[in-house]
SELOLUM-34120 format. One line per field, with one value per atom (N, C-alpha, C): chain; residue in one letter; x, y, z. Coordinates in pm, 1 decimal. Example, Ala and Ser with C-alpha at 12.3 -4.5 7.8 and 13.67 -1.06 7.14 Angstrom:
<recs>
firo c(A, A, A, A, A, A)
dogu c(A, A, A, S, S, S)
c1 c(1319.0, 1230.0, 1320.0, 1285.0, 1367.0, 1290.0)
c2 c(-569.0, -450.0, -330.0, -225.0, -106.0, 3.0)
c3 c(780.0, 780.0, 780.0, 708.0, 714.0, 787.0)
</recs>
This chain:
<recs>
firo c(A, A, A, A, A, A, A, A, A, A, A, A, A, A, A, A, A, A, A, A, A, A, A, A, A, A, A, A, A, A, A, A, A, A, A, A, A, A, A, A, A, A, A, A, A, A, A, A, A, A, A, A, A, A, A, A, A, A, A, A, A, A, A, A, A, A, A, A, A, A, A, A, A, A, A, A, A, A, A, A, A, A, A, A, A, A, A, A, A, A, A, A, A, A, A, A, A, A, A, A, A, A, A, A, A, A, A, A, A, A, A, A, A, A, A, A, A, A, A, A, A, A, A, A, A, A, A, A, A, A, A, A, A, A, A, A, A, A, A, A, A, A, A, A, A, A, A, A, A, A, A, A, A, A, A, A, A, A, A, A, A, A, A, A, A, A, A, A, A, A, A, A, A, A, A, A, A, A, A, A, A, A, A, A, A, A, A, A, A, A, A, A, A, A, A, A, A, A, A, A, A, A, A, A, A, A, A, A, A, A, A, A, A, A, A, A, A, A, A, A, A, A, A, A, A, A, A, A, A, A, A, A, A, A, A, A, A, A, A, A, A, A, A, A, A, A, A, A, A, A, A, A, A, A, A, A, A, A, A, A, A, A, A, A, A, A, A, A, A, A, A, A, A, A, A, A, A, A, A, A, A, A, A, A, A, A, A, A, A, A, A, A, A, A, A, A, A, A, A, A, A, A, A, A, A, A, A, A, A, A, A, A, A, A, A, A, A, A, A, A, A, A, A, A, A, A, A, A, A, A, A, A, A, A, A, A, A, A, A, A, A, A, A, A, A, A, A, A, A, A, A, A, A, A, A, A, A, A, A, A, A, A, A, A, A, A, A, A, A, A, A, A, A, A, A, A, A, A, A, A, A, A, A, A, A, A, A, A, A, A, A, A, A, A, A, A, A, A, A, A, A, A, A, A, A, A, A, A, A, A, A, A, A, A, A, A, A, A, A, A, A, A, A, A, A, A, A, A, A, A, A, A, A, A, A, A, A, A, A, A, A, A, A, A, A, A, A, A, A, A, A, A, A, A, A, A, A, A, A, A, A, A, A, A, A, A, A, A, A, A, A, A, A, A, A, A, A, A, A, A, A, A, A, A, A, A, A, A, A, A, A, A, A, A, A, A, A, A, A, A, A, A, A, A, A, A, A, A, A, A, A, A, A, A, A, A, A, A, A, A, A, A, A, A, A, A, A, A, A, A, A, A, A, A, A, A, A, A, A, A, A, A, A, A, A, A, A, A, A, A, A, A, A, A, A, A, A, A, A, A, A, A, A, A, A, A, A, A, A, A, A, A, A, A, A, A, A, A, A, A, A, A, A, A, A)
dogu c(E, E, E, R, R, R, V, V, V, L, L, L, G, G, G, R, R, R, V, V, V, R, R, R, E, E, E, R, R, R, F, F, F, G, G, G, I, I, I, V, V, V, I, I, I, S, S, S, K, K, K, G, G, G, L, L, L, R, R, R, V, V, V, T, T, T, F, F, F, V, V, V, H, H, H, L, L, L, H, H, H, E, E, E, V, V, V, K, K, K, H, H, H, L, L, L, L, L, L, D, D, D, K, K, K, P, P, P, K, K, K, R, R, R, L, L, L, T, T, T, L, L, L, L, L, L, A, A, A, E, E, E, S, S, S, W, W, W, G, G, G, T, T, T, I, I, I, K, K, K, L, L, L, A, A, A, W, W, W, Y, Y, Y, A, A, A, L, L, L, N, N, N, V, V, V, V, V, V, T, T, T, P, P, P, H, H, H, V, V, V, Y, Y, Y, I, I, I, D, D, D, T, T, T, T, T, T, G, G, G, C, C, C, A, A, A, F, F, F, T, T, T, F, F, F, L, L, L, V, V, V, A, A, A, K, K, K, I, I, I, L, L, L, A, A, A, G, G, G, C, C, C, K, K, K, V, V, V, A, A, A, T, T, T, Y, Y, Y, V, V, V, H, H, H, Y, Y, Y, P, P, P, T, T, T, I, I, I, S, S, S, T, T, T, D, D, D, M, M, M, L, L, L, S, S, S, L, L, L, V, V, V, W, W, W, E, E, E, R, R, R, R, R, R, P, P, P, S, S, S, Y, Y, Y, N, N, N, N, N, N, D, D, D, V, V, V, E, E, E, I, I, I, S, S, S, A, A, A, N, N, N, R, R, R, L, L, L, V, V, V, T, T, T, Y, Y, Y, G, G, G, K, K, K, L, L, L, V, V, V, Y, Y, Y, Y, Y, Y, A, A, A, A, A, A, F, F, F, A, A, A, M, M, M, M, M, M, Y, Y, Y, G, G, G, V, V, V, V, V, V, G, G, G, S, S, S, L, L, L, S, S, S, D, D, D, L, L, L, T, T, T, M, M, M, V, V, V, N, N, N, S, S, S, T, T, T, W, W, W, T, T, T, K, K, K, G, G, G, H, H, H, I, I, I, S, S, S, R, R, R, L, L, L, W, W, W, R, R, R, M, M, M, A, A, A, G, G, G, R, R, R, I, I, I, H, H, H, V, V, V, V, V, V, F, F, F, P, P, P, P, P, P, V, V, V, D, D, D, T, T, T, K, K, K, G, G, G, L, L, L, G, G, G, G, G, G, S, S, S, T, T, T, T, T, T, T, T, T, T, T, T, A, A, A, I, I, I, A, A, A, A, A, A, D, D, D, D, D, D, D, D, D, D, D, D, E, E, E)
c1 c(366.1, 323.1, 377.8, 500.1, 554.7, 473.5, 456.6, 381.0, 224.7, 174.9, 39.2, 30.8, 129.9, 116.6, 162.9, 232.8, 260.3, 129.4, 47.7, -67.1, -179.7, -190.5, -270.6, -222.4, -83.4, -22.8, -69.0, -12.1, -33.1, -150.8, -234.0, -375.1, -492.4, -470.4, -566.4, -661.6, -609.9, -691.3, -658.6, -712.2, -703.7, -723.5, -619.6, -679.6, -715.8, -823.1, -864.6, -768.8, -739.8, -662.0, -703.1, -825.3, -897.2, -882.0, -832.2, -813.8, -673.2, -642.1, -511.1, -432.5, -318.1, -240.2, -102.7, -74.8, 68.7, 144.9, 256.1, 368.3, 451.0, 476.9, 575.0, 679.3, 806.6, 937.6, 1005.5, 1032.7, 1097.4, 1229.2, 1301.5, 1451.4, 1524.2, 1514.1, 1589.2, 1588.4, 1462.9, 1460.7, 1424.3, 1487.6, 1479.6, 1548.3, 1627.1, 1713.7, 1619.4, 1497.4, 1406.0, 1380.5, 1364.2, 1326.2, 1454.4, 1576.2, 1690.0, 1652.7, 1703.2, 1654.5, 1737.7, 1690.8, 1778.7, 1780.4, 1883.3, 1914.4, 1814.2, 1756.5, 1667.5, 1533.9, 1431.0, 1310.1, 1270.4, 1283.3, 1266.2, 1119.9, 1010.6, 891.4, 841.4, 900.6, 879.4, 947.8, 1096.2, 1181.1, 1107.8, 1090.5, 1034.9, 931.9, 823.3, 709.2, 714.2, 819.4, 843.4, 918.2, 988.6, 1034.9, 923.6, 838.5, 698.5, 641.9, 604.8, 550.3, 616.7, 738.6, 831.2, 833.1, 834.5, 814.4, 695.2, 565.4, 444.8, 451.7, 473.4, 464.6, 569.0, 692.1, 742.4, 661.7, 608.2, 513.9, 401.0, 313.7, 202.8, 226.9, 333.6, 361.0, 411.1, 437.1, 459.9, 325.0, 210.8, 90.9, -9.5, -111.8, -222.6, -346.2, -343.5, -468.7, -604.0, -697.6, -827.8, -850.7, -780.2, -775.0, -655.8, -605.9, -463.4, -483.5, -396.3, -427.7, -299.0, -310.4, -169.8, -196.0, -89.9, -87.9, 45.7, 88.8, 221.1, 223.6, 69.1, 54.2, 115.2, 168.9, 220.7, 115.4, 49.4, -67.9, -23.7, 91.7, 112.1, 112.4, 108.8, 121.0, -34.1, -108.3, -266.5, -295.2, -210.7, -178.3, -164.6, -67.8, -33.7, -135.2, -152.4, -275.0, -419.8, -448.7, -612.4, -605.3, -509.6, -532.7, -454.1, -326.3, -263.8, -314.5, -317.1, -355.2, -489.1, -587.9, -705.4, -789.2, -695.2, -721.7, -834.2, -921.5, -982.4, -864.1, -876.3, -769.5, -836.8, -795.6, -806.3, -678.1, -685.4, -579.6, -605.1, -501.9, -491.6, -385.6, -413.4, -332.9, -298.1, -166.6, -108.3, -80.4, 0.1, 58.8, 61.3, 16.7, 14.0, 142.5, 178.7, 313.4, 338.1, 239.3, 246.6, 105.7, 175.4, 33.2, 29.2, -91.2, -107.7, -5.6, 51.8, 131.9, 261.0, 308.8, 434.9, 417.2, 327.1, 317.7, 310.2, 250.4, 226.1, 381.7, 452.6, 605.5, 676.3, 651.1, 738.8, 689.8, 553.1, 495.7, 530.3, 535.4, 595.2, 722.7, 814.8, 968.0, 1013.9, 944.8, 1024.5, 1105.3, 1226.3, 1305.1, 1231.9, 1258.4, 1201.8, 1252.3, 1186.6, 1246.5, 1214.1, 1134.2, 1086.0, 1154.1, 1217.6, 1240.7, 1369.6, 1479.6, 1635.5, 1626.4, 1720.7, 1736.1, 1786.5, 1864.2, 1935.2, 1789.5, 1688.1, 1577.2, 1482.4, 1451.2, 1371.6, 1452.8, 1574.0, 1644.3, 1618.3, 1582.0, 1588.4, 1449.8, 1406.9, 1270.7, 1253.6, 1330.0, 1323.1, 1304.1, 1393.3, 1391.4, 1262.7, 1232.6, 1091.8, 998.9, 983.5, 871.0, 885.3, 1010.0, 1044.5, 992.2, 1020.2, 972.4, 840.6, 746.0, 623.2, 547.8, 567.8, 540.1, 531.8, 675.1, 686.5, 621.0, 564.6, 502.3, 370.3, 302.3, 174.8, 173.4, 230.1, 204.0, 210.2, 301.7, 307.6, 163.9, 112.6, 11.9, -121.5, -111.3, -241.7, -236.3, -96.0, -63.6, -127.5, -76.1, -110.5, -263.8, -306.1, -473.8, -530.6, -480.8, -543.8, -530.3, -423.4, -376.8, -463.9, -444.3, -514.2, -665.7, -728.7, -854.5, -898.1, -798.1, -814.8, -873.1, -836.9, -870.1, -1030.9, -1039.9, -1212.6, -1239.8, -1169.4, -1207.4, -1073.4, -1093.7, -993.3, -1028.7, -930.1, -922.1, -798.5, -824.2, -695.2, -723.3, -589.1, -576.8, -615.8, -663.3, -678.4, -740.7, -825.9, -903.6, -809.5, -685.0, -586.7, -550.8, -519.0, -509.8, -631.7, -734.1, -874.0, -879.1, -824.9, -838.9, -762.6, -610.7, -533.2, -564.2, -609.3, -646.4, -774.2, -860.9, -1003.3, -964.7, -846.7, -801.0, -736.9, -655.7, -566.5, -646.1, -712.7, -768.3, -938.0, -950.6, -1094.7, -1196.3, -1129.9, -1225.2, -1237.2, -1180.3, -1178.5, -1316.3, -1411.3, -1557.7, -1524.8, -1600.5, -1589.5, -1463.8, -1420.6, -1289.1, -1324.7, -1281.4, -1314.0, -1218.5, -1230.6, -1132.2, -1141.5, -1044.7, -1031.6, -917.6, -913.7, -816.1, -747.1, -626.0, -542.4, -582.8, -577.4, -615.0, -503.4, -549.0, -482.8, -504.9, -402.0, -442.7, -459.2, -558.0, -588.0, -553.1, -561.9, -528.4, -414.8, -333.8, -155.8, -123.8, -220.2, -198.5, -185.3, -222.4, -222.7, -354.7, -355.6, -461.5, -551.7, -515.9, -584.8, -721.8, -795.6, -948.6, -981.1, -905.5, -943.3, -983.1, -1068.7, -1114.9, -1076.7, -1051.1, -1014.2, -1118.5, -1159.8, -1250.9, -1153.3, -1227.2, -1144.0, -1174.2, -1302.3, -1328.2, -1420.6, -1404.1, -1525.9, -1509.9, -1633.5, -1648.7, -1746.2, -1695.3, -1809.4, -1941.1, -1902.0, -2024.9, -2120.7, -2118.2, -2188.4, -2351.4, -2334.2, -2490.0, -2578.0)
c2 c(-821.4, -940.6, -1041.6, -1037.3, -1134.4, -1127.9, -986.4, -970.1, -1011.5, -999.5, -1039.4, -1195.6, -1268.8, -1390.9, -1455.0, -1372.6, -1434.1, -1408.3, -1300.2, -1270.3, -1387.7, -1430.2, -1543.5, -1666.1, -1700.4, -1811.5, -1823.8, -1721.1, -1702.2, -1699.4, -1602.2, -1601.7, -1623.5, -1695.2, -1714.6, -1603.7, -1491.8, -1366.9, -1349.8, -1371.5, -1317.8, -1187.7, -1094.7, -971.3, -967.3, -891.4, -879.4, -818.7, -847.6, -773.0, -656.9, -616.9, -498.3, -379.8, -439.2, -350.7, -301.1, -167.1, -126.0, -108.5, -181.3, -188.6, -119.2, -26.2, 47.9, 22.1, 2.3, -22.3, 92.5, 156.1, 256.8, 190.8, 185.9, 152.3, 244.3, 229.6, 320.0, 298.0, 213.5, 160.0, 285.9, 387.6, 497.6, 601.0, 571.9, 680.9, 599.6, 478.4, 390.7, 456.8, 548.2, 598.9, 697.2, 729.3, 793.9, 746.5, 617.0, 506.7, 465.4, 536.1, 492.9, 501.7, 423.4, 418.0, 496.3, 588.9, 682.7, 610.5, 648.2, 605.2, 647.1, 805.4, 845.8, 877.5, 916.6, 933.9, 882.9, 746.0, 678.7, 664.3, 661.3, 654.7, 798.1, 923.0, 1036.8, 1036.1, 1011.9, 1012.7, 909.6, 795.5, 700.4, 751.9, 786.6, 858.5, 963.8, 1058.7, 1154.9, 1124.2, 1012.2, 934.4, 882.7, 835.4, 746.5, 875.0, 997.1, 1107.1, 1130.2, 1169.4, 1190.8, 1079.1, 968.4, 819.5, 855.1, 867.4, 890.5, 988.5, 1116.1, 1249.7, 1208.1, 1116.1, 1080.3, 994.8, 891.7, 777.6, 856.2, 930.1, 1004.2, 1093.7, 1136.4, 1244.5, 1180.2, 1026.4, 956.6, 906.7, 876.2, 813.6, 835.5, 912.2, 932.7, 843.0, 740.0, 663.6, 722.8, 656.4, 715.4, 662.8, 559.5, 479.9, 439.4, 509.5, 471.9, 352.0, 245.7, 142.1, 112.3, 120.7, 99.2, -38.8, -123.4, -237.4, -242.6, -107.7, -115.4, -62.2, -2.5, 50.8, 196.0, 271.1, 387.9, 495.3, 515.8, 609.7, 737.8, 794.7, 928.1, 957.7, 859.7, 869.5, 901.9, 889.2, 936.8, 1088.2, 1161.1, 1310.1, 1325.7, 1265.3, 1303.1, 1244.0, 1121.9, 1053.6, 1126.0, 1160.5, 1219.9, 1368.1, 1427.1, 1573.1, 1641.0, 1594.4, 1674.9, 1587.7, 1462.9, 1415.3, 1377.1, 1401.4, 1367.1, 1231.8, 1130.6, 986.7, 933.3, 839.2, 794.3, 706.7, 696.1, 587.5, 459.6, 357.3, 224.0, 181.5, 103.7, 74.6, -81.1, -180.7, -307.6, -298.5, -304.7, -277.9, -424.2, -458.4, -589.2, -542.3, -453.7, -402.5, -262.2, -190.7, -59.2, 16.4, 126.7, 193.0, 206.7, 244.1, 260.4, 170.6, 111.9, 52.4, 89.7, 71.1, 95.3, 14.1, -111.3, -200.8, -126.0, -84.6, 21.0, 120.3, 212.2, 302.5, 244.3, 127.6, 78.9, 22.1, 2.6, -72.1, 47.0, 191.4, 306.3, 338.9, 358.6, 373.9, 292.6, 181.4, 75.4, 87.3, 161.4, 178.3, 17.4, -56.4, -192.5, -189.5, -269.1, -238.4, -342.6, -315.3, -400.2, -363.8, -419.7, -383.8, -233.0, -154.8, -2.3, 78.6, -4.0, 82.9, 22.4, 101.8, 57.3, 73.6, -13.5, -13.9, 132.8, 224.0, 319.0, 428.7, 419.2, 509.6, 461.3, 326.9, 275.9, 305.5, 315.0, 334.1, 477.1, 572.9, 708.1, 745.3, 815.5, 877.6, 979.5, 1074.5, 1198.5, 1178.9, 1082.6, 1044.7, 958.7, 876.4, 802.0, 894.1, 998.4, 1081.7, 1164.8, 1221.1, 1266.8, 1171.5, 1028.5, 943.7, 927.1, 927.6, 903.2, 1027.5, 1156.0, 1267.6, 1241.8, 1218.8, 1182.9, 1089.4, 975.0, 876.0, 908.0, 969.3, 1031.9, 1115.1, 1219.7, 1297.5, 1252.9, 1149.6, 1057.2, 977.5, 923.5, 844.2, 913.8, 1051.6, 1148.9, 1163.4, 1203.9, 1240.4, 1115.8, 994.8, 852.8, 848.9, 869.7, 865.7, 983.2, 1093.5, 1183.9, 1153.1, 1100.9, 1067.2, 954.6, 863.7, 717.1, 724.0, 829.5, 886.2, 932.2, 950.4, 999.1, 891.1, 760.8, 637.3, 628.4, 602.0, 596.7, 450.6, 337.4, 211.7, 139.9, 111.8, 60.4, -90.6, -167.8, -316.6, -356.3, -464.2, -505.3, -642.1, -718.0, -862.2, -958.1, -874.0, -956.8, -866.1, -940.7, -874.7, -801.7, -822.0, -759.0, -640.5, -643.6, -509.8, -420.9, -473.3, -402.9, -307.7, -387.2, -330.3, -209.1, -210.4, -97.8, 12.3, -20.9, 81.1, 142.8, 67.0, 160.1, 239.6, 217.8, 302.7, 426.0, 391.9, 514.5, 598.8, 542.4, 621.0, 620.5, 669.7, 720.1, 774.0, 840.6, 901.4, 796.6, 706.6, 613.5, 565.9, 549.5, 453.1, 351.7, 262.7, 117.9, 62.4, -40.0, -98.2, -239.1, -292.0, -431.3, -533.2, -628.2, -739.3, -839.8, -848.4, -936.1, -1038.1, -1152.4, -1241.3, -1291.3, -1289.5, -1321.7, -1431.9, -1461.6, -1578.5, -1689.3, -1798.5, -1913.9, -2045.5, -2102.9, -2218.2, -2344.4, -2369.3, -2482.3, -2623.0, -2633.3, -2759.3, -2801.1, -2686.7, -2704.5, -2729.7, -2754.2, -2767.8, -2930.2, -3023.6, -3146.1, -3210.5, -3302.9, -3373.2, -3279.9, -3167.6, -3082.0, -3047.1, -3065.8, -3072.8, -2923.5, -2836.0, -2701.2, -2611.9, -2535.6, -2443.1, -2303.4, -2229.2, -2100.6, -1996.8, -1903.0, -1815.1, -1712.2, -1672.7, -1586.1, -1438.5, -1417.0, -1269.8, -1256.4, -1186.7, -1160.8, -1016.3, -987.4, -860.1, -863.9, -861.1, -898.6, -808.9, -676.1, -610.5, -560.2, -676.4, -675.0, -713.4, -793.3, -877.6, -770.4)
c3 c(-2335.6, -2377.9, -2254.1, -2217.4, -2140.7, -2020.9, -1954.9, -1817.0, -1829.6, -1944.7, -1965.8, -1941.8, -2023.8, -2009.2, -1875.2, -1766.5, -1646.5, -1561.7, -1582.9, -1504.4, -1540.9, -1676.8, -1722.1, -1636.8, -1640.0, -1569.3, -1429.7, -1363.8, -1210.8, -1152.8, -1212.3, -1164.9, -1235.0, -1349.8, -1457.9, -1489.4, -1508.9, -1576.5, -1721.7, -1795.6, -1939.1, -1953.5, -2018.7, -2043.3, -2189.3, -2217.4, -2360.3, -2440.3, -2556.3, -2667.8, -2689.4, -2692.2, -2714.0, -2592.4, -2511.2, -2365.0, -2386.7, -2393.0, -2407.8, -2288.2, -2246.7, -2130.5, -2150.1, -2065.9, -2130.3, -1985.0, -2013.1, -1905.9, -1903.9, -1796.8, -1774.4, -1700.3, -1772.9, -1718.1, -1638.3, -1491.2, -1431.7, -1372.2, -1442.8, -1399.2, -1393.6, -1506.7, -1517.2, -1388.2, -1320.8, -1212.4, -1064.7, -1053.6, -943.3, -819.1, -844.2, -752.4, -649.4, -709.2, -640.8, -502.7, -488.5, -387.2, -316.4, -314.6, -224.5, -79.3, -13.9, 126.7, 205.2, 300.8, 370.7, 523.6, 580.2, 715.4, 816.9, 799.4, 894.4, 842.3, 909.2, 858.8, 734.9, 749.6, 615.3, 579.1, 657.4, 619.4, 527.8, 576.5, 513.3, 379.7, 375.3, 265.2, 166.0, 206.7, 106.3, 41.5, 108.5, 65.7, -30.1, 0.2, -83.9, -221.3, -204.5, -334.2, -420.7, -349.8, -446.2, -505.3, -421.7, -489.1, -628.5, -613.7, -740.2, -827.3, -786.3, -906.0, -974.5, -918.4, -957.5, -1068.5, -1012.5, -1107.3, -1220.6, -1232.9, -1346.5, -1434.8, -1373.1, -1441.2, -1505.5, -1430.8, -1465.7, -1578.6, -1615.2, -1715.4, -1831.1, -1785.5, -1944.4, -2007.7, -1907.3, -1951.1, -1821.9, -1862.0, -1746.6, -1771.7, -1666.0, -1704.5, -1645.6, -1694.6, -1621.1, -1477.9, -1443.1, -1313.9, -1300.5, -1158.5, -1124.5, -1053.5, -1015.1, -939.3, -852.0, -734.6, -658.1, -604.9, -611.6, -517.7, -440.6, -430.1, -332.5, -191.4, -173.8, -43.0, -30.7, -132.7, -140.0, -138.9, -34.2, -57.6, -103.7, -69.5, -109.9, -242.1, -351.2, -480.0, -521.5, -431.2, -453.2, -471.8, -396.8, -418.4, -567.6, -624.3, -777.1, -860.5, -836.2, -918.9, -925.6, -813.2, -805.5, -820.7, -742.6, -742.9, -850.1, -890.7, -1016.3, -1150.0, -1130.4, -1285.6, -1303.8, -1200.6, -1217.3, -1231.1, -1175.7, -1200.9, -1103.5, -1121.5, -1024.5, -950.1, -822.8, -739.4, -699.6, -724.0, -667.4, -600.7, -474.7, -430.0, -344.3, -353.9, -301.6, -211.4, -86.7, 22.3, 85.6, 76.7, 156.5, 287.4, 309.0, 424.2, 430.2, 559.6, 543.6, 575.3, 516.6, 532.6, 667.5, 739.0, 901.3, 967.2, 1066.3, 1129.1, 1273.3, 1335.0, 1464.2, 1545.1, 1491.7, 1584.2, 1581.1, 1471.2, 1486.4, 1572.5, 1586.1, 1670.6, 1834.6, 1847.1, 1990.4, 2019.2, 1949.3, 1991.2, 2020.7, 1949.0, 1996.3, 2111.3, 2143.0, 2249.2, 2381.0, 2366.0, 2473.4, 2506.1, 2389.0, 2396.9, 2398.7, 2322.2, 2289.5, 2140.5, 2164.1, 2046.7, 1952.6, 1840.6, 1714.6, 1592.7, 1497.2, 1336.3, 1323.2, 1390.5, 1349.5, 1470.8, 1556.3, 1682.0, 1767.5, 1705.5, 1745.6, 1919.8, 1974.2, 2094.5, 2158.3, 2078.0, 2125.8, 2136.1, 2045.0, 2053.1, 2189.1, 2170.3, 2276.2, 2415.6, 2455.7, 2559.0, 2600.0, 2507.2, 2544.2, 2534.5, 2643.3, 2685.9, 2586.1, 2568.1, 2486.1, 2328.4, 2291.1, 2148.1, 2105.6, 2213.0, 2207.1, 2164.1, 2246.2, 2234.7, 2122.5, 2068.8, 1917.4, 1824.6, 1828.5, 1731.5, 1714.2, 1860.5, 1841.7, 1759.6, 1797.3, 1719.3, 1586.6, 1543.4, 1412.4, 1318.5, 1426.3, 1369.6, 1365.9, 1459.1, 1481.5, 1359.4, 1325.1, 1232.3, 1087.6, 1080.0, 953.2, 941.7, 1046.6, 1045.8, 1002.3, 1030.4, 1018.4, 868.3, 815.3, 667.5, 580.6, 625.0, 561.8, 544.8, 650.1, 659.8, 571.9, 553.4, 456.2, 320.2, 275.6, 133.3, 107.5, 201.9, 171.4, 165.9, 228.9, 204.5, 62.1, -20.3, -165.8, -273.4, -195.4, -249.1, -292.2, -414.6, -438.4, -422.3, -458.3, -416.7, -344.2, -213.8, -125.1, -95.4, -138.0, -112.3, -23.4, 55.8, 134.1, 144.3, 166.2, 158.4, 271.9, 382.4, 511.3, 596.3, 712.6, 793.0, 875.7, 879.9, 987.2, 933.9, 790.0, 709.7, 726.9, 715.0, 694.0, 836.7, 937.5, 1084.5, 1073.0, 1043.6, 1043.4, 937.0, 819.8, 718.1, 767.4, 849.0, 874.5, 992.0, 1081.2, 1191.0, 1147.0, 1025.2, 971.8, 874.2, 778.9, 677.0, 686.1, 798.7, 872.5, 762.4, 664.2, 571.4, 437.0, 435.7, 299.1, 291.5, 360.8, 335.1, 337.5, 260.8, 268.4, 235.3, 295.9, 283.2, 248.5, 138.1, 96.6, 123.5, 167.7, 188.2, 67.0, 18.4, -119.2, -85.0, -64.6, -4.2, -120.3, -136.7, -264.6, -327.6, -462.3, -523.7, -465.5, -432.5, -399.4, -468.2, -522.0, -627.7, -521.7, -487.2, -369.5, -442.0, -558.7, -638.9, -607.5, -606.1, -591.9, -445.3, -363.2, -213.0, -203.1, -311.6, -280.8, -218.6, -153.7, -67.0, 16.7, 16.1, 128.1, 127.2, 215.0, 204.2, 245.4, 261.6, 293.4, 167.2, 180.8, 73.3, 107.1, 23.8, 35.1, -55.6, 38.6, -36.6, -106.6, -236.4, -304.8, -256.8, -235.9, -208.4, -98.9, 10.7, 102.1, 155.9, 212.8, 249.7, 364.8, 502.4, 598.5, 612.2, 563.9, 578.2, 491.0, 368.6, 254.7, 294.1, 393.6, 401.5, 444.9)
</recs>
C-alpha cells in the first residue's frame, strides 16, 4: 500500500483496487548482485538472471516489466516463464559510447588507464565488449514492447537491439508546475516515427 501511495504521489497514477499487484521482496537474495572486480558486465548480468529466476518462481506474471535495463532477465521471463516482456530503458547496460572509448583507448569510467595503455589488453576488452553487446542485442530483442526515456537512449538501443522492432520514446513525467515561473512546457510522450 505504501508503494502504491508513492506512485500516486510521485506520478499521479492511481492503480485500481481491482488490479492485483504483487511485490516480490528480494532482500534475502541481493547478494546475487554483488559487484565483481573484473568482467562486471557479464557477472552482473548473470546475477540478474539468477535474481529473475528466483523472483519469477515466487510469482509468474502475464507481463514482465523491466525498468532496470537488465535485458538478460528477458531470457528467464520470456523463454522460461512464458511472460510477455515490456521494458522501459533509462540507460543501456552497454552503449556504443562505451565501445568507442575502449576502441580509442581513452581512459574513462569504463576503461582503466592500465587497460587503455596496453594495446593487447585493449583488444581483449574490445572482444569482450563486442561479444557482450551482441548478446545484449539478442536478449534485448526478446522484448515485446520497448520504451526508452530519450532519443539518446533510443539511438543506442536501436543500434544494439536490432531485432527489437519499434522502439518508443516515452519521456519521464515531469512536474512542470513545480518548476516555478518557467514558461517551458514538457511533452509527456513522443514517438517520432508515429506520424
